[in-house]
N, C-alpha and C positions, 0 to 999 in steps of 0.2 A: 494314604489316600487323602486324609484331611489336609496334609501339608500341600499336596498338589492343588487342592481347591483353594487354599489360601493364596498360593502363588498366582493362580488364575484371577482371583478376585483383586489382588494387588495390581496385576497388570491391567486389568480392565479399568480400575479406578485411576491409575496413572494415565491411561489413554484418554479418559474423559476429562481429566484435569488439564492435560497438555493440549487437547484439541476440543475446546468447548463448542457445542453446536450452535448456541445463540451468541456468538461473539459480537461485541459492540463495534469494534474497529477491525478492518482488514489489514493484516500485516503485509508490507511490501518490501522487497529486497531486489538488489541487482548488483552485478559486477561489470565494470567497464574494462576496456582494453588496455588502459594505461595504469593498472594497479589500483584504480579507484573503485570504491563501492559505496553503497548507501543502504540504509535500512530505515524503516519508518512505518507509518500506518495512515489509513485514510478512513474518514467517516463521512457519511452523506445522510442528510435529513431533508426530506421534501414535504411541502405542504401546497398542493395544487400547482400553481404556476411559478412558485419561488422555492428555492432550496438553499441549503448551506453545505458547502464542501470544505472539510478541514483536512489539510495535509500536513503531517509531521514528518520531518526528514532529519537524519543524521548522516553526514558524509565522512568517510574515512579514506585515507590514502595520502601519501606524502605529496605536498605541493598541489593538492587537488581541492577544489572549492565547488560549492553549489553554484552552478551557472543559471539555475532556474528549472522550470518544468513546463511542459506543453501538454495539452489534452484537446480532444475534439469529440463532439457528439452533436448530431443534427438537432436534437431536442433543446439544447442550451443555446439561446439566442443572445443573451447578454450576461456579462459577469462583471463584478466589481470586487477588488481586493480590500478586505477590511482589516488585515493584520498590519502590524507596525513594521517599520524598517524601510529600507531604500529599495525594496523590490517593487516593480510596477507590472501592471497587467495590460496586455494588448490583445486585440483580436475581437471578432464578433461573428455572429451567425454560425456558431458551432465549432469554431476553431480559436483557441486561446493559448497565450504564452505568458508565463511569469518570468521576468528576467531582472537582473540588477539594474537599478536606475537611480536617479538623484545625483547629489553632489559627489558621492564617493562610491567606489566599488564595494558592493556588499557581498560577502562570502561567508560561508559557514565551514570553518575547519572542523575538527571532530565534534564540535558542539551540535546542538539540536535546534532546529527552527520550525515554527508552526505558522502555517498560512491559512487564513480563513477567507473563503470566497463566497460572495452572495451571488446566486445564480437566478436567472429568470428565463422562461421559455415555455415551450409547449409540453404539457403532460409530464412534468418533471417527477411526479409521484410514481410513475411507472419505471423510472430509472433506478438502478441499484449501483452499489459500489463497483461491482464486477463489470457492469456495462460502461461505466465511466473509465475504468482502468483498461478497457480494451484498446484504447488509443491514447495511452498516457506514457510520456517519455520524460526521464530525468536528464537534465543537461549539466555537464561538468565543465568547469573552466580552470585556467591556470591563474597564477597570482596577478596577471595583468588584465584579467577579465576575458581573455580570448577563449572561445569555445573549443574544447579539446575532445569531447566525447558526448554521445547521446546513448542512453541506455533505456530500453523498454522496461516497464514494471513487471516483475515476476511475482506471482501470487501462488501460494500453496494451493494445490488443486484438491477440492473436497472429495473427489472420487478416489484419490490416492489414500486419503484418511479412512474412507469407508472400507476400501479393500484391506487396509491394515487391521481395522476393527473386526471384519469378518474372518480374516486369517487367524487372529487371536482367539475368536470364538471357536473356530474349527479345531484349532490345536487343543483348546480346553475340552471340547466335546470328545476328541479322540483320546485324550488322557483319561477322561472319566469312564469311557467304555472299556478301556483296557483294564481298569482296576477291578 
């Protein structure tokens, strides 16, 4: 009986460590149609009419490069890119796109890139990472810079994690009643 309780306690602790409730950044992933994929995270901090959006991406796939990303939200009226590199930002009034620009093609093979965007608009404090990711797309390009794929952001759903947690609790309670 004690051994079962230890197993349940270890499973519950592993669940809490693997899926923290107050996560600082939201993990994002996606798989394209050409064998390309990405993983990364997004953070969003707002203060009234201004906010900072940080996007970190790592792209994998043979001959696949980061062609940029696009997002839209009616509350975001203006944006400016503050990160370094040859990526540039275009768009206004809720619809924006970050793409390679400047004197040379910028791409990220399996390495990781971080983009920091300064946002301004209406009631940005009410936005969350999830509401920004609702219309967020990662763009993949080939070595010449030609766009080859668009992949929406996939976010692990919190309800799935809650169901897993309740399932583990139910199994634990069932084992305890049998003993």
